[in-house]
C-alpha positions in Angstrom: 0.0 0.0 0.0 2.9 2.3 0.6 3.7 2.0 -3.1 0.3 2.2 -4.8 -2.0 3.6 -2.1 -4.9 2.2 0.0 -7.6 1.5 -2.7 -5.4 -0.3 -5.3 -3.7 -2.2 -2.4 -7.0 -3.5 -1.1 -8.1 -4.4 -4.5 -4.9 -6.4 -5.1 -5.2 -8.3 -1.8 -8.9 -9.1 -2.4 -8.3 -10.3 -6.0 -5.3 -12.5 -5.1 -7.1 -13.8 -2.0 -10.2 -14.7 -4.0 -8.1 -16.1 -6.8 -6.2 -18.2 -4.3 -9.5 -19.6 -2.9 -10.5 -20.7 -6.4 -7.1 -22.4 -7.1 -7.4 -24.0 -3.6 -10.6 -25.7 -4.8 -8.9 -26.9 -8.0 -5.9 -28.4 -6.0 -8.2 -30.1 -3.5 -10.3 -31.6 -6.3 -7.2 -32.9 -8.1 -5.9 -34.5 -4.9 -9.3 -36.2 -4.3 -9.3 -37.6 -7.9 -5.6 -38.7 -7.6 -5.2 -39.9 -4.0 -1.7 -41.2 -4.8 -0.5 -37.6 -5.2 1.5 -36.7 -2.1 3.5 -33.7 -3.3 3.7 -31.3 -6.2 6.3 -33.7 -7.7 3.7 -36.5 -7.9 1.3 -34.1 -9.6 4.1 -33.1 -12.0 4.6 -36.7 -12.9 0.9 -37.1 -13.8 0.9 -34.0 -16.0 4.3 -34.1 -17.6 5.9 -37.5 -16.8 9.3 -38.0 -15.1 10.7 -34.5 -16.1 7.6 -32.9 -14.6 8.1 -34.8 -11.4 11.7 -33.6 -11.0 11.0 -30.0 -11.9 8.1 -29.6 -9.5 9.8 -31.6 -6.7 12.9 -29.3 -7.0 10.6 -26.2 -7.0 8.8 -27.4 -3.9 12.1 -28.0 -2.1 13.7 -24.8 -3.3 10.7 -22.7 -2.4 10.3 -24.3 1.0 14.0 -23.6 1.9 13.8 -20.0 0.8 10.5 -19.6 2.8 12.2 -21.1 5.8 15.0 -18.6 5.4 12.5 -15.8 5.3 11.1 -17.0 8.7 14.6 -17.1 10.1 15.2 -13.5 9.1 11.8 -12.6 10.7 13.0 -14.5 13.9 16.3 -12.6 13.8 14.5 -9.3 13.6 12.3 -10.3 16.6 15.2 -11.4 18.8 17.1 -8.3 17.9 14.2 -6.0 18.8 13.6 -7.9 22.1 17.3 -7.7 23.1 18.0 -4.1 21.8 20.4 -5.5 19.2 23.0 -6.6 21.8 24.3 -9.5 19.6 25.5 -10.0 16.1 22.5 -10.5 13.7 24.0 -13.7 12.4 24.1 -15.1 15.9 20.4 -14.3 16.3 19.7 -16.1 13.1 21.7 -19.1 14.3 19.8 -19.3 17.6 16.5 -19.2 15.8 17.6 -21.8 13.3 18.3 -24.2 16.2 14.9 -23.6 17.6 13.3 -24.1 14.2 15.2 -27.4 13.8 13.8 -28.7 17.1 10.3 -27.7 16.1 10.6 -29.4 12.7 11.7 -32.8 14.3 8.2 -34.5 14.4 7.7 -36.7 11.3 3.9 -36.2 11.0 1.8 -33.0 10.9 -0.5 -34.1 13.7 2.4 -33.6 16.1 2.6 -30.0 14.8 -1.1 -29.4 14.8 -1.4 -27.8 18.2 1.7 -25.8 17.6 0.1 -24.5 14.4 -3.0 -23.4 16.4 -0.6 -21.5 18.8 1.1 -20.0 15.8 -2.0 -18.6 14.2 -3.3 -17.3 17.6 0.0 -15.5 18.3 0.3 -13.8 14.9 -3.4 -12.6 15.1 -2.8 -11.2 18.6 0.6 -9.7 17.5 -1.1 -8.0 14.6 -3.7 -6.5 16.9 -1.0 -5.3 19.3 0.9 -3.8 16.3 -2.2 -2.0 15.1 -2.9 -0.6 18.6 0.7 0.5 18.9 0.6 2.3 15.6 -2.7 4.0 16.5 -1.5 5.2 19.9 1.8 6.4 18.5 1.3 7.5 14.9 4.0 8.9 12.7 3.8 12.7 12.4 3.9 14.0 9.8 3.1 11.2 7.4 1.9 10.7 3.9 -1.3 8.6 3.2 -2.9 8.5 -0.2 -5.9 6.7 -1.6 -4.2 5.9 -4.8 -0.8 6.6 -6.3 0.4 6.4 -9.9 3.5 4.4 -10.3 5.5 3.0 -13.2 5.0 -0.8 -13.8 8.3 -1.7 -12.3 7.6 0.0 -9.0 3.9 -0.9 -8.8 4.3 -4.6 -9.5 6.2 -5.1 -6.2 2.7 -4.7 -4.6 1.7 -7.9 -6.3 4.8 -10.1 -5.6 4.6 -9.5 -1.9 0.9 -10.7 -1.5 1.7 -13.6 -3.8 4.3 -14.8 -1.3 1.8 -14.3 1.5 -0.7 -16.6 -0.3 2.0 -19.2 -1.1 0.9 -22.1 1.1 -0.6 -24.0 -1.7 2.5 -26.1 -2.3 1.8 -27.8 1.0 -1.8 -28.7 0.3 -1.1 -32.2 -1.1 1.2 -33.2 1.8 -1.3 -31.9 4.4 -4.2 -33.7 2.7 -2.3 -36.9 2.6 -2.2 -37.0 6.4 -5.9 -35.9 7.0 -8.4 -38.4 8.3 -10.9 -37.0 6.0 -9.3 -35.3 2.9 -12.9 -34.5 1.7 -13.0 -31.8 4.4 -9.9 -30.1 3.1 -11.9 -27.4 1.3 -13.5 -26.3 4.5 -10.1 -25.6 5.9 -9.1 -23.8 2.7 -12.2 -21.5 3.0 -11.3 -20.7 6.6 -7.7 -20.1 5.7 -8.3 -17.8 2.7 -11.1 -15.9 4.3 -9.3 -15.3 7.6 -6.0 -14.4 6.0 -7.5 -12.1 3.4 -9.5 -10.2 6.0 -6.5 -10.0 8.3 -4.2 -8.8 5.5 -6.6 -6.0 4.6 -7.1 -4.8 8.2 -3.5 -4.9 9.1 -2.2 -3.3 5.9 -4.8 -0.5 5.9 -4.4 0.4 9.6 -0.7 0.3 9.8 -0.4 2.3 6.5 -2.9 4.9 7.8 -1.0 5.5 11.0 2.6 4.9 9.9 2.5 6.5 6.5 4.1 5.7 3.2 7.6 5.2 4.8 6.4 2.1 6.7 9.1 -0.6 6.6 8.8 -4.4 6.1 8.1 -6.0 8.5 5.9 -3.1 9.7 6.6 -3.8 13.4 10.0 -2.1 12.8 8.2 1.1 12.0 6.4 1.3 15.4 7.6 4.4 17.2 7.0 3.0 20.7 9.8 0.5 21.7 7.5 -1.2 24.2 4.8 -1.8 21.6 7.3 -2.9 19.1 8.8 -5.4 21.5 5.4 -6.6 22.6 4.3 -7.2 19.0 7.5 -9.1 18.1 7.5 -11.1 21.3 4.0 -12.4 20.7 4.7 -13.0 17.0 7.8 -15.1 17.7 6.1 -18.5 17.9 4.5 -17.9 14.5 7.9 -17.3 12.8 9.2 -20.4 14.5 6.3 -22.8 13.6 6.0 -21.4 10.0 9.7 -22.1 9.5 9.3 -25.6 10.9 6.4 -26.4 8.6 8.3 -25.3 5.5 11.3 -27.4 6.4 9.0 -30.3 7.3 7.4 -30.1 3.9 10.8 -30.1 2.1 12.0 -33.0 4.1 8.8 -35.0 3.8 9.0 -34.7 0.0 12.2 -36.7 -0.2 11.5 -38.9 2.9 8.3 -40.3 1.4 9.9 -40.6 -2.0 12.7 -42.8 -0.6 10.5 -45.1 1.6 7.1 -45.2 0.0 7.6 -48.5 -2.0 9.0 -51.9 -1.4 10.6 -53.4 1.7 11.8 -49.9 2.7 8.2 -48.8 3.3 8.3 -49.9 7.0 10.8 -47.0 7.7 8.0 -44.6 6.7 5.6 -45.6 9.4 7.7 -47.3 12.1 10.3 -45.9 14.5 13.4 -47.5 13.0 17.0 -46.2 13.2 17.2 -45.9 9.4 13.9 -44.0 9.3 14.7 -41.5 12.0 18.3 -41.2 10.9 17.1 -40.2 7.4 14.5 -37.8 8.7 17.0 -36.0 11.1 19.5 -35.8 8.3 16.9 -34.2 6.0 15.7 -31.5 8.5 19.3 -30.7 9.5 20.2 -30.2 5.8 17.0 -28.1 5.2 17.5 -25.8 8.2 21.2 -25.6 7.5 20.6 -24.6 3.9 18.0 -22.0 5.0 20.5 -20.5 7.5 23.3 -20.3 4.9 20.9 -18.6 2.4 19.6 -16.2 5.0 22.9 -14.9 6.3 25.2 -15.8 3.4 23.3 -14.4 0.4 23.5 -10.5 0.4 20.5 -10.3 -1.9 18.3 -12.7 0.2 15.3 -10.3 0.2 15.4 -10.3 -3.6 15.9 -14.1 -3.5 12.5 -14.3 -1.8 11.0 -12.2 -4.6 12.6 -14.5 -7.2 11.2 -17.6 -5.4 7.7 -16.0 -5.2 7.8 -15.2 -8.9 9.3 -18.4 -10.1 7.5 -20.9 -7.9 4.6 -19.4 -5.9 3.1 -17.9 -9.1 2.7 -21.5 -10.4 2.1 -23.4 -7.2 -0.6 -20.9 -6.0 -2.1 -20.0 -9.3 -0.9 -21.2 -12.7 -0.6 -25.0 -12.2 -4.1 -25.3 -10.7 -5.6 -24.4 -14.1 -3.5 -27.2 -15.7 -5.0 -29.7 -13.2 -8.5 -28.8 -14.2 -7.7 -29.0 -18.0 -6.0 -32.4 -17.5 -8.9 -33.9 -15.5 -11.5 -32.5 -17.8 -9.8 -33.9 -20.9 -9.5 -37.3 -19.2 -13.2 -37.2 -18.2 -13.9 -37.4 -21.9 -11.3 -40.0 -22.7 -12.2 -42.1 -19.6 -10.0 -42.6 -16.6 -8.5 -46.1 -16.9 -10.5 -47.0 -20.0 -9.3 -48.7 -23.1 -8.1 -46.0 -25.4 -5.7 -48.0 -27.6 -7.9 -47.6 -30.7 -8.3 -43.9 -30.4 -4.7 -42.9 -31.2 -3.1 -39.6 -30.0 -5.2 -37.4 -32.4 -8.4 -39.1 -31.3 -7.6 -38.5 -27.6 -6.8 -34.9 -28.3 -10.2 -34.5 -30.1 -12.1 -36.0 -27.2 -10.2 -33.7 -24.7 -10.7 -30.6 -26.8 -14.3 -31.4 -27.2 -14.8 -31.7 -23.4 -13.1 -28.2 -23.0 -15.5 -26.8 -25.6 -18.5 -28.4 -23.9 -17.4 -26.9 -20.5 -16.1 -23.7 -22.1 -16.7 -21.4 -19.1 -14.7 -23.6 -16.7 -12.1 -24.2 -19.4 -11.7 -20.4 -20.0 -11.3 -19.8 -16.3 -8.7 -22.6 -16.2 -6.8 -21.1 -19.1 -6.9 -17.7 -17.5 -5.4 -19.2 -14.4 -2.5 -20.6 -16.4 -2.0 -17.3 -18.2 -2.2 -15.3 -15.0 0.4 -17.6 -13.3 2.7 -17.2 -16.3 2.3 -13.4 -16.2 3.0 -13.1 -12.5 6.1 -15.4 -13.0 7.6 -13.4 -15.9 6.7 -9.9 -14.6 7.9 -10.8 -11.1 11.2 -12.1 -12.4 11.7 -8.9 -14.4 10.9 -6.7 -11.5 13.1 -8.6 -9.0 16.1 -8.9 -11.4 15.9 -5.3 -12.2 15.8 -4.5 -8.5 18.9 -6.6 -7.9 20.8 -4.7 -10.6 19.8 -1.4 -9.2 20.7 -2.4 -5.7 24.2 -3.4 -6.8 24.5 -0.2 -8.9 23.7 2.0 -5.8 25.8 0.0 -3.4 22.9 -1.2 -1.2 24.1 -4.8 -1.2 25.9 -5.9 2.0 28.7 -8.4 2.3 27.9 -12.1 3.0 27.7 -13.2 6.6 27.7 -9.6 7.8 27.0 -8.8 11.4 
């Protein structure tokens, strides 16, 4: 909102939130029709074969690690604020990495369930505390505008940030695989998207209104009152911790299940064996270690988050959901598991295209979803890469592993 103003900012959040709800529905339906799908990699195999599996599996892992690094940076900021920056920032990140590693140790999501409830409660309360602190101690003078004209390069950053905020879709398949009733997943998605969109709007509007156009990210850093800033960060700390643990858990689970899901090794997936736990601990240590190295060792890490959002979240949250619908609709016409040997490739294509024409409204929406994902990907990459170049040109980039 600091970039484009309140009205366009609210419109962007509502549109992306509503769009994310629709793509949530497509992902849930795809999982219900293909229960063997455990991760985005499995979905990639169905759509594009072995290459698709490897590309989407790598994308899931890479995005999860970058997202974990983002939470480590948030944890570092919180610890620094709470202790008045008495330690090196890299040390704060290391401390928070160890805590995240411990929280990511459980091998199933049900063990993280109550921690997730605590996480959501804490971030909601922290946001309220931050809004109260901003209202009691507003920035004076400040600039607040309803709408602001900006060039495309500057304005599109207001899209990439919310895209990252709605980027939990890549975890849907893993979470649904561990639900007792996957059929209820959409109920959770409605609550998630409705609550998060409402919260994003309230928090963004109120903090921008009281802190002005110079509000920083995270906005807690812009709170004038030290006491309110510390209170907000202290309450939000469990959210940063659990979110990082969930991201690492997802990355580790992708390879853990892939290694042990078939054959005699399957027992290590469900039983408490030395091999199973040894593999799991190794994976989460590598995941947390990689996130730590990226967070403190890559001077352009903030831009790396933008690259990850553009390259992966644009597809996982938006674009690929349209492909799921198009695939299933075409195979509805051909017949799942039916004998199609006499049709030939051209015959199958004709049946699939005929089904898309018959259901042209849904097909058009699915195609729009794919195109929108592609646009967010390309435009986001352009904006982020240009930002990296300008940051280097102006000397804003710090040295790696800086204190």
